[in-house]
C-alpha positions in Angstrom: -21.4 2.6 24.3 -23.2 1.2 27.3 -21.5 -1.8 28.6 -24.2 -3.6 30.2 -25.1 -7.2 28.9 -27.8 -9.4 28.7 -26.8 -13.1 27.6 -30.6 -15.5 27.2 -31.7 -18.9 25.6 -33.2 -18.3 21.9 -36.3 -19.5 23.4 -36.2 -17.0 26.5 -35.8 -14.4 23.8 -39.0 -15.8 21.7 -40.3 -15.3 24.7 -39.1 -11.7 25.6 -40.0 -10.9 22.0 -43.8 -11.6 22.2 -44.4 -10.6 25.6 -42.1 -7.4 26.0 -41.1 -8.2 29.7 -37.4 -9.9 29.3 -37.3 -13.2 31.7 -35.8 -15.4 33.0 -35.9 -19.1 35.8 -32.5 -17.4 37.2 -33.7 -13.5 37.8 -36.6 -14.6 39.5 -35.2 -17.1 41.4 -32.8 -15.1 42.7 -34.9 -12.0 42.4 -33.3 -10.1 39.9 -32.1 -9.5 36.8 -28.6 -10.5 35.7 -25.7 -8.5 34.3 -22.3 -9.4 33.1 -20.4 -5.9 31.0 -17.8 -6.8 28.2 -15.0 -7.6 30.6 -17.4 -10.7 32.4 -18.8 -12.0 29.1 -16.4 -14.2 27.8 -17.0 -15.9 31.4 -20.4 -15.9 32.2 -20.8 -17.8 29.2 -18.3 -20.6 30.0 -20.2 -20.8 33.4 -23.7 -20.3 32.3 -24.0 -21.6 28.5 -22.0 -23.9 27.6 -24.5 -26.3 26.9 -26.6 -23.6 24.6 -25.4 -23.2 20.6 -26.2 -20.9 19.7 -27.4 -17.6 22.5 -28.9 -13.7 22.0 -26.7 -11.1 22.9 -28.7 -7.9 24.4 -27.3 -5.0 24.8 -28.6 -2.8 27.0 -29.5 1.1 27.8 -28.2 1.7 30.8 -30.0 5.4 30.8 -32.8 3.0 30.8 -33.1 1.0 34.1 -30.3 3.4 35.8 -31.9 4.1 39.2 -32.6 0.2 40.4 -29.2 -0.6 38.8 -27.2 -2.1 41.7 -23.6 -2.7 41.4 -22.3 -5.5 43.6 -20.1 -8.4 44.8 -20.1 -11.9 42.8 -18.8 -14.4 45.0 -19.9 -17.9 42.6 -17.0 -19.2 41.1 -14.1 -17.6 41.5 -15.2 -14.5 39.7 -14.2 -11.7 41.4 -15.3 -7.8 41.2 -19.2 -6.5 41.1 -21.6 -6.6 38.2 -24.8 -5.1 37.2 -27.7 -6.4 38.8 -30.7 -4.5 37.9 -34.0 -4.5 41.0 -36.9 -3.6 38.5 -38.6 -5.3 35.4 -36.5 -5.2 31.5 -38.5 -5.1 29.0 -36.8 -5.4 25.4 -37.3 -1.4 24.9 -33.7 -1.3 26.9 -33.3 -3.1 24.5 -30.0 -1.1 21.8 -28.7 -4.1 20.2 -28.9 -7.8 20.4 -26.5 -10.6 18.6 -26.7 -14.2 17.7 -24.1 -16.0 19.0 -23.0 -19.3 17.4 -21.1 -21.6 19.4 -17.4 -22.0 18.4 -14.5 -24.7 18.1 -12.3 -23.2 20.4 -12.6 -22.4 23.7 -11.0 -20.7 26.0 -10.0 -22.7 29.8 -12.2 -21.0 32.9 -8.8 -20.7 35.0 -7.3 -17.9 31.9 -11.3 -17.1 31.7 -11.7 -16.2 35.8 -8.4 -14.5 35.0 -9.1 -12.6 32.2 -12.3 -10.8 35.5 -9.0 -9.1 37.8 -8.1 -6.5 37.5 
């Protein structure tokens, strides 16, 4: 099972479903596609999607993108470890699972989420 995930807003997912290309403004600005591992997802959701009522979680077929996938350190928001980044195009054909996530009533504090990413 692949441990590479991409979180999209509902609008981003609708656009991707229509075009076949998964593109976000942040990815275009940074020049690569941002992913998270399962261990990193909770803090990613907290930091970058806290204002969204719903998001779409995509599980990505790592085998399809492995030639352009790089694990790099991130030093933002107190995050540690390496994060998967794709230096290439991501398509809906690279998706092996999708889930629609609703915001829940309980949210862990950021400090706990940061700690959960440490080894």
